[in-house]
N, C-alpha and C positions, 0 to 999 in steps of 0.2 A: 508208394505210387507206380504204375507201370509207365512205359515210355510215352504212352499216347497221353496219359492223365497229365504227365511232367510237361508234355509239349503244349498241352491246352491251358494248363496253369501258367506256363510262360507266356502265351499269347493273352491271356487275361490280364496278367500283369503289365505286359507293354500297353495292353488297351487302356487299363486304368491310367498309367502314367501319362500316356498321350492326351487321353481325356482331360486331364488335369492341368495340362498346359495350353492345349489347343481347342478343347470342347469335343464332346461325343460325336458332333456332326462331322468332324474331320477324321475319325477313325474309319478308314477303310481297309478292305482286304490288302490293297497294295501296301498301304502304310504298314499295316502291321506285319505283312511277310516281309518287308524290308528290315523292318526292327527286329524280327526273330531271326533274320537270316534264312527263311523258308520260301519255298516257292508258293505262288498264288494257289496252287492246287493243295498243297500241304495246309495251308489255313483253311480253306474251303472244306478239306475233309472232316473239320471238327464242327462246322456250323452249315447251316442249310442256307444262309444268305448273310448279306451284310447287317440286315437289320436283325437276325437272328444272333449275329456276334454282338452287335451294340447292347441287345436286351441282355445277352450273357455277361456282358462287362459291366452293366448296371447291377446285375444280381451279384456278381462278384465284389463290386464295390460295397454293396449293402451288407454281406457278410464281413467284410474287412470293418466298415463302420461299426457293426453290431460289436464285434470283438474288441476293436481297439477303441471304442469311445463308450457305448452304452454299458457292455459287461464290466469294462474296466471302471467305470463311474458308479457302478450299483453298490448301493450299502442300504442297509434297512432303514437308517435315518434320512427320510426324504429331503431334508434341507440339507445335509451334507452330501446327499446324491446330487443336488442340483449345483452345489459349489464344485464338486468333482467334474460335474458334465461340462460347466462353463471351461474348465481347464483343459479337459481332454478333446473337447470338440474343436476349439481353436486350432486352426492350422493343421488338423489331424492327418490331413493325407500327406503331408510335408514329411511325417514321421514314418512313413511306411518303409521297410527294409528295402524294398527296390525302387525307391527314389521317385516318388510322384510328387516333384517338386513344382508344382503349379499352385492352382487354386483347388477350391472344392470341387470334385468331379460331378456332384450333384447339382450345384449352382450352375456351372458353366455347361452342363447338358440343359438344364431347364431354361437358360437364357438362349440357348442356340436353338431350341425346338419350340420356343413360344409362339413363334408365327407359323409354324409348319403346318398346323391343322391337325385334325385328328387321325392317329395312326397308333400301330401297336407300340411303339415306343413312347409315344406321349401317353397312351393310356397306362403304360406300366411306370413310367415317371409318377404321373399323378397319383396312382395308387402308393407309391412309395412315400411321396410327399404326405398324404394323408394317413399313412401309419406313423410316420415321425410326428406329426401333430397330435395324433391320437396318444402317443407315448409321453409326449410332453403335457398333454391334458391331464393324463393318468397321474404323472409325477405330482402336478398341481393339487389333484384330488388326494393323494398319499399326504401331502403338505397340510391340507385342510383337516383330513382326518386325524392327523397327529397333533393339531393345534398350532402348527409352525405358521400356517397362513389363516387369514380371516375366513369363517366360514361362508361369507358371502362373495367370495371370489369367484369369478366366471373362468372356470379351468379352460375351457376352449379359447377364450379371449387373451388369456394368460400364455397358451402355447402360440397362438398367432403372434402376439408381441415378442415373445422370446425368439420364435424363428426368423421374424421380421428383422430384428436386430442382429441376427447372425447373418441373415442375407445382405442386410446393408453393410455390415463389416466386410464381407467377402468381397462386394463390388467395389469398396472403397480402399481396401487395405494398401494397395499401391500408391495410392496418392500422397501419404505422407510417410514418415519414418515407421518401421515396423514396431518398434518400442511403444510408441506414442499410439499407434493405432490398436495394438493389443491391449494397452492400459485403458483405451477409451471402451474397447468392448467390454473388458471386466467391469469398468466402473458403471456402464449402464445396465448390465445385468445384474449387478449388485443392486442398482437403485431400482429396477424392475421387481426384484425379489422383495426389498424393502418395503415397498410401497403395497404389497399383498399381504402383509404381516398383520 
């Protein structure tokens, strides 16, 4: 990568790390400039606006999620794929090499922008969420096609439940010990999968 691309990558990494701790709404040009030891002009030169930067952070986060969770979990056996997904998805952002040691950036962003109203960031986030639900529903369809799931399973409902359980865990994970919280997540996902077999 050239110097400009390296700087942009650093900005996006700092943006993901900040968003995972404090939420996307708090990611400003000033915050990122300070985190990257750049001038505000140095940050602005990479993005048209704060909103443009925040959308770029969401895009970057999605690419990280695809590589570190979805691709890493993929196997031709859809049931094994589901089991891997549960392991790789949980606390995924904490395992990033640049240390996004907070919660899931997607969940924090969705919570922060839920009352903001329609705007480009909300529209982009909703599109991301729909694509994730489609991925989960498609995985349920693969399970049905392979005989691992009952043929009458509503794949869209399965996706909704699976994602709802992940959101619930993300919101409650700091209320109890991590080991207990993580085990509960694994147990309820296993119960969900078993119920659809």
